[in-house]
Backbone bond lengths (Angstrom), bond angles and torsions (degrees), N, CA, C in turn:
res aa  C-N    CA-C-N  psi(-1)  N-CA   C-N-CA  omega(-1)  CA-C   N-CA-C  phi
1 M - - - 1.445 - - 1.528 109.44 -
2 T 1.296 116.96 147.93 1.463 120.41 179.60 1.506 110.67 -81.08
3 D 1.317 115.49 172.20 1.454 119.57 -178.92 1.528 112.70 -90.48
4 R 1.328 117.23 13.46 1.455 120.44 178.04 1.524 110.19 -78.97
5 D 1.297 114.68 151.66 1.454 119.37 175.57 1.521 109.91 -78.54
6 W 1.290 116.92 161.38 1.467 120.35 -177.77 1.514 111.84 -67.92
7 Y 1.324 118.97 -19.90 1.464 121.98 -178.24 1.521 112.48 -97.23
8 D 1.311 118.11 7.79 1.468 121.19 178.29 1.525 108.62 -76.13
9 D 1.309 115.59 114.31 1.468 119.50 -178.30 1.526 111.80 -114.03
10 A 1.305 117.51 34.79 1.468 121.68 179.84 1.525 111.21 -63.61
11 A 1.325 117.36 -38.27 1.463 119.95 179.28 1.522 110.39 -65.52
12 H 1.317 116.30 -37.69 1.469 120.05 178.59 1.524 110.46 -66.40
13 R 1.324 117.41 -45.30 1.470 120.60 178.12 1.524 110.82 -61.08
14 D 1.316 116.89 -39.25 1.464 120.49 178.32 1.527 110.75 -64.76
15 A 1.315 116.87 -41.53 1.468 120.47 178.61 1.521 110.97 -65.30
16 V 1.322 117.02 -40.82 1.465 121.12 178.08 1.523 110.00 -64.34
17 R 1.319 117.39 -41.24 1.466 121.15 178.93 1.525 111.01 -62.36
18 R 1.341 116.61 -44.01 1.470 119.80 178.63 1.534 110.94 -65.02
19 A 1.331 116.82 -39.75 1.467 120.15 179.64 1.523 111.08 -65.36
20 E 1.340 117.12 -40.43 1.461 119.78 177.82 1.525 111.21 -64.89
21 R 1.338 116.61 -39.49 1.459 120.50 178.19 1.528 110.73 -64.08
22 A 1.337 116.88 -42.46 1.463 120.76 178.58 1.526 110.82 -65.38
23 T 1.330 116.71 -37.47 1.463 120.30 178.60 1.521 110.89 -65.35
24 R 1.343 116.24 -43.91 1.478 119.12 178.05 1.528 110.73 -61.66
25 F 1.331 116.66 -42.67 1.465 119.90 178.72 1.531 110.32 -62.76
26 G 1.323 116.90 -41.94 1.469 120.50 179.52 1.515 112.11 -62.02
27 W 1.339 116.26 -45.38 1.467 118.93 179.45 1.526 111.29 -67.18
28 A 1.316 117.30 -35.12 1.466 119.77 176.86 1.525 110.31 -64.59
29 A 1.324 117.05 -39.65 1.465 120.65 177.98 1.522 110.82 -65.92
30 V 1.327 117.14 -43.02 1.467 120.93 178.77 1.527 110.33 -62.51
31 T 1.323 116.38 -44.30 1.460 120.42 179.93 1.523 111.35 -63.54
32 G 1.321 116.70 -44.72 1.462 120.04 179.95 1.514 112.71 -63.65
33 L 1.322 116.49 -44.11 1.460 119.16 -179.87 1.524 111.57 -68.77
34 S 1.324 117.01 -35.63 1.462 119.83 176.39 1.525 110.68 -64.21
35 G 1.316 116.08 -40.99 1.467 119.88 177.33 1.517 112.12 -63.31
36 L 1.327 116.28 -43.84 1.465 119.40 177.35 1.527 111.75 -63.25
37 F 1.334 115.58 -40.97 1.472 119.50 178.32 1.523 110.29 -63.87
38 G 1.319 117.30 -40.54 1.465 120.87 177.75 1.515 111.86 -63.10
39 C 1.330 116.80 -42.41 1.471 120.39 177.89 1.528 111.06 -64.26
40 A 1.318 116.51 -42.26 1.464 120.07 179.30 1.524 110.52 -64.83
41 L 1.319 116.85 -40.76 1.460 120.35 179.02 1.522 111.52 -64.84
42 T 1.324 116.18 -39.68 1.463 120.38 176.96 1.524 110.70 -64.99
43 A 1.327 117.32 -41.46 1.462 120.29 179.16 1.525 111.18 -63.54
44 V 1.321 117.12 -40.98 1.467 120.49 178.13 1.526 110.16 -63.31
45 A 1.328 116.57 -42.51 1.470 119.95 179.47 1.530 110.95 -62.87
46 V 1.328 117.84 -40.48 1.467 121.31 179.30 1.524 110.44 -65.55
47 V 1.313 117.39 -42.40 1.469 120.72 179.20 1.523 110.49 -63.80
48 L 1.328 116.49 -44.12 1.470 119.35 179.16 1.527 111.77 -64.93
49 L 1.325 116.71 -39.70 1.461 119.77 176.57 1.522 110.60 -63.52
50 G 1.323 117.18 -40.30 1.470 120.59 176.27 1.517 111.64 -63.24
51 A 1.328 116.97 -38.44 1.465 119.99 177.80 1.524 111.23 -65.86
52 V 1.325 117.25 -40.02 1.470 120.69 178.15 1.518 110.44 -64.08
53 V 1.332 117.04 -43.38 1.469 120.30 178.78 1.521 110.47 -64.39
54 A 1.328 117.57 -41.33 1.468 120.88 179.50 1.524 110.70 -64.78
55 C 1.322 117.24 -41.88 1.472 119.69 177.90 1.522 110.89 -64.86
56 G 1.318 116.04 -40.19 1.471 119.19 176.74 1.512 111.43 -62.77
57 Y 1.307 117.61 -39.36 1.467 121.08 177.91 1.527 110.84 -63.92
58 V 1.326 116.31 -41.56 1.478 119.93 179.42 1.522 109.78 -64.05
59 V 1.303 117.61 -44.25 1.469 120.85 -178.82 1.522 110.29 -64.21
60 V 1.321 117.25 -46.13 1.470 120.19 -178.49 1.524 110.31 -67.27
61 S 1.311 118.84 -41.07 1.464 120.13 -178.63 1.526 111.33 -70.82
62 A 1.337 118.53 -23.29 1.461 121.47 176.88 1.536 109.71 -72.61
63 H 1.313 117.42 -32.33 1.463 120.77 -179.70 1.526 112.74 -82.50
64 Y 1.308 117.72 -25.19 1.456 121.31 -178.61 1.526 109.21 -124.63
65 P 1.325 117.28 82.65 1.475 120.05 -178.11 1.510 114.57 -70.17
């Protein structure tokens, strides 16, 4: 048996600290990936909107030379 007292909860505090650190890292990863996904989605929407405007310009300029 070790020389620790029965009420020594240092191992528990250490486990809680590691779990909190892992949770913070997980939420940071989720937040970062969500932000990147949002930026990518916005970029796709802008490109598609530009394509629609360009197609509209081609159609209108074909009718009015």
